[in-house]
N, C-alpha and C positions, 0 to 999 in steps of 0.2 A: 624177752618182750610177748606178751600175748599176741599181740600187733606183728603176723608174721613176715619177715624180711624173705624177700628171693634174691636180695643182693642188686647192687648198681643203684645208678641214679641217673636223672637226665633233668633238664632245664623243666621247671614245673609249671610256670605259666606267664602270662603277661605283664603281670606286676613282676614277675624275676626278671624279665627283660627290659621293662623301665627302669629296677634300681640297680641291673647292671650299669645302665646307662648311665645312671646317676652317680656311680661308682665310679665309673671311668672318669668322669668328667671332674671327680673331685682332685685332679691333680693340678696344682696350681694354674689357672687362666690367666693369659694377659688381659688386664681391663684397661680403663683410661690412663693414659701415659705410662702403660707398661706395667700398672700396678697389679698384681694376682688379683683374681675375685671369681670366689666360687659360693653359692648359694646351696647351702642345703636343704633338700626340699621338705617343706616342715606343714603341717596339716594347718587350713584355715576354716577349720568348722569352729563354729561358736555353740557356747553352752557345754554343759556336761554329758557323759556319753546317754544315751537311754539306759531305762533298767526293767524288770521284769521280775515276779515271784514266781518260781516254779512249783509246783505243788506235788504231791505226791498222789499216786493210784494204787486202790486196792482192787483194782477191775483188769483182769486181761485184757492187753489190748491185741488184735488180729494184724497190725500192722501189714493191710492192705490197701492204704491211701483211702479209704473211706473211715471218716473220724466220725463214725454216727454212735460211737460208744458214750455211756454216761459222764465217764471220765473227761474226754475230749469236750463235751459239751459244758462241761464245768468249769473247764479251763479257759483262763482271759486270754484273749489276742495281743499282741502286740500292737503299737503302733504302727500305721501303713508305712510300708517302705518308701525313703525319698532316694533323690540322687546321692551316688557315693559323696560327692563334694559337699553336698549339704542344701539346706532348704533357700540358698540364693539361685541355684541352677533350677530349671524348669521340673516341673512335677514329671512323675513317670506317666506313660500314656498308659499303663495298666495296672491297676491295683495289686499288691502283693500283702500278705500278712501272715504271722507264724504263731503257735501254741508251742508249748513246753511242757512236759509231764517228767516224772521219775517212779520206778520202785528199784526193791533190793537189785533187780538184775540191769536193767537198763536206764538211761537217757534218753527219753523220746522227743522227739521234734518233726513236728506237720506244719506243712506250708500250703496256704492255697493262692492261686497265682489265677488272674483272669487272663484269659488268653484268646482271642478269636480265632486264631491259627495253630493247633497243636502240633507240633511237627519234630523229629528227631532222625539223628542218620546213624549215630555212632554206637554199636553194640559190643564192643571188645571192652572188656573192664581194664581200666587204668589208660586209656584213651584220652587223649586230650578235650574232657568232656565239653569246657566252656567254647569250644568251636560250635557247638549246639547251643541252643536256648537252654539255660539249666539254672538248678538251686544249688547255693553253696553255704556249707556251715563250717565255720572257724570257733577254734576252742583252746585258749589257752586255761589250764585248770588252776594256777596258781598266782597269776598276774604277775609273772616276771618277765614277759615278752619273749621267753625262749622256749625251747620244745612244748611246741603248741600242734593241733593238728587241722588239716585241711579236708573235707569230705564234698565232693560234686556229683551230682545226679543229674541225667535229662529224663523227657519224658518216657523213654523205654525203660527207665530205672536201670540203665548202665552208670556204674560208679567209679568214681576215681577217688581214693584215700592217700593221703599223704603226709606224712609226718616231717616236721621242720625242725632243725636243729636251734635254728635263730631265722630274723628275718633277711631277707635275701640285699637290704641294705647294709647289712653287718655281716655279708658273705656267709650267711647261712645256707644250708644245704636241705633239699628237698629231696626226702627219701621215698619216692613212688612204686618202688619196688616193696615197699613195706603194706601190709594189709589187716583190716581190721576185722579179725577172727570174729564170727556169730553176729557181724552187722545183717539186720535185715532192712529191707526197702521194700516199701509197697507203692505203687502209683496207682492215680484215679483218674482217668480222662473224662471229663466230662463234653463228649463229642467224641470225634472221629479222628485220629492220630493220622499225621501223613494223608489230609484228605483236604486240596484246596477247593473241593465245590462245595463244601459245607461251611458255616460259621459257627467254630465252638465256643462254649461259656470258658473253659479253662481246664488246669488240672492241679490235683493234689498230691504232693510227696510226702509219705508218714516215715520216719527212719528211727530205728531203736538202736543205740549205740552202747555197746556193753561195757559197764563200768570196769571190769577186770582189763579192760584196755586202755579207757580214761584215767585209771591211776598209775599210769606209767608215766605221766609227765605230772600227775598231780602232786607225788613224792609224798602222798598220805592213803591211808586208806580210803578205799570209797564204797556205798556211795556218801554224799558229802554228809556232814552233820548239819543238823537243823542252824539255818542261817549263815551257813558257808557261802561265800560269792564267789561265783567264777566269770572269767571274763569271755565271752561269747560274740559272735555276730553272724549275720548270715547275708547274703548276696544273692541278687538276680540277674542273671546274665542274658539280654534280649536283643536278638539280630533282628534290623530292617530288612525285611525278605520281600521279594516278588515271585509270581506263580510263571514259572517259564515249562511249556508243555506237560503241565500237571504235575511239576515238582517246585518245591520251594529254594529258591536261589537268592542268597545275598547280594543286597543291593551293593554297587560298586560306584568307587569313585572315577567319572568319566575321564580324568586326567593320569590316574595311576593303575588303572584298572584293579585295584585291590578292595576286598569288601571294606565299606563305612566300618569306623568305628561301632563296636557293641557299645548299647545302655548300660550300666551297671548302676541297678536297685538294691537298697542296704536296709537294714533296720536302724541300725547307729550310724550317721555320716561319717566318713574317715576324714575328709576335710583335704583330699586329692585322691587321685585315681590311682589307688595302690590299696589292695586289703592287708596286707602286709608290714600294717602298723597296729599290732596288738594294744597298744596304750589306748586307741580311740574306741575298741570294740565295747557295747555294749556289758553291764552290769547284770548276771542271773545269779538271784538270792533262792536258794532251797531252802522248802520248808518240807518240815516232816506232817503239817496239816493236809489232809485229804481235801482234792480240788471240790469246791462247793461245799464243804462244811463248814467252813470260816473265811474270814479274809485277814490276812497276815500285810501289816505294814513293812514297805521296804526300809531298809536301814542302810542311810548311806555309808560307805566306807570311809573309816576315820584316817585312812592312811594316803586318801586320793588326793588331796591338795598338797602334801609333800612330794609323793610321786610325781605328781604334775610339775612341780617347781623342778625336781631333778631330769626329768625328763625334759625339759626345756633348757636346762644347763648341757644335756647332752647332746641336743641339737647346734648348741652355740661352740660345744667344743668341736663337734665335727666339720661345722664351720669353718671355723678357726684353724683347722686342722689342714682343710682343703685348701686353704689360703696361704699356711706358713710351714706346714709339712711336720707341725711339731704340737702337741696339746700344751695349755697354759693352766697353772696353777693362780694366776692373778687373775680374780673374778673382774677388775674393772677391763682387761683385754676381751672380755667377751660381751661386754658392751649389753648387759641383760637389765631388763628393769626389776627392781623387788616384786616378789608375788604381792598381789591385791590383798590376798588374807595377813593380817598383821600378826596373827597366831602361829604362823607358821615359824620355824625357827631357822632364820634366812641371817647371815650367808651361810652357806655349805661349805665343811673343810674338803678340801683339793688336794691331791696326792697326782704328783704325774711322773713318769719314766720317759725315755725316749721314743716309745711308739705306745704307750697306754697312759689313760685316767683313770682314777676311782674319786668318786665325792660322796660324800655322806652329810646327812642332817638328822638331828633329833627328830625322833617320830612323835604324835599323840601319847603313844601309851610309855613313853621314856626311854624307848631304845633309840635304835637307829634305822633309816632305810639308806641302801646304797645303792648306786649305778656304776656302771664301768663305761669304758670306750665302745663296746660293742653292745651297749642299751641294756645291759643285763641289769635287772633290779631285784632286790631281795631285802628281806627284813631281819633284823637281828634283835629280839626283843631283851629286855631290860635283864638285867642281871639278878639271879634271885636274892634276896637278901641273906644275909650269913645268919645262922641262928645264934 
């Protein structure tokens, strides 16, 4: 792999801890009248994930955090970030938005964050960056929910890059000893870093992520072809602070003495406080059109409805297993309502073993979409007709 690994792993972040707790309680728990009852954590976001058309740049970008090149000016902004759980939660206190571009070497991301007090403390690469205010990138190139990337950056430009084998809910491993070779990071602070005496405007992060690393989990040559769609999401972590002796200190709960929970603001809502549900990430459609020269329409993924139905089945199977210790091939056991889209080839075919399940449905192209007990989703194209 071009992403260099120095060996070893460690717990990756707050969502890993939450997921581990969820897995522990997945063991049958006594409910009313001694009946086992376990609820698998499911997203509650409404509406489809957000989408974005990522245009090409033929202009060299400095990657210094100052996005004043013509290509950046021509690239559209994403929708403003919202709370990680969705629009039903309070709006973020400060605005965040992002842009994307690409060329033959890099996938570029720029994010602009309004922030009256820009601060950072961590300077060592692969420190747990979300202990500071930060900006985070998540990328699943082939939409299979496995083998994806996470990158976190603070206002110093300190980086934490991770390769995830699969989500924590599925016993995935975060390899934080792995580094993105040739990653470029630029930070522009509009104000004074770590100075509580003044009021800042905010900060901008600019990233150039090499295709040579991203193609490892894409399992196909990069850069993407015109019209290819990847799953991507962005998160901003924001802590509430006060100034003590000229330094920024996190506000704490007076009863526990622990820091108050951070705010998590994202581009595409997750529907729960966990970034490691890749099926909830936004859709990024790559276009070979140069930014500013033409406008390309986003084309909705034809497999999204079928994939969503199978993921709903996966949630139900995980919940059933948590209560019964086995998976089931009887659809009625899962108490699933049929999908709203009548065009889908429902019901799915389900196969179980003592410790696994696999389900599949016919996809819109005549092939099949599959999902397994660990949430892995993949597409099998229709067979080529015999000559």
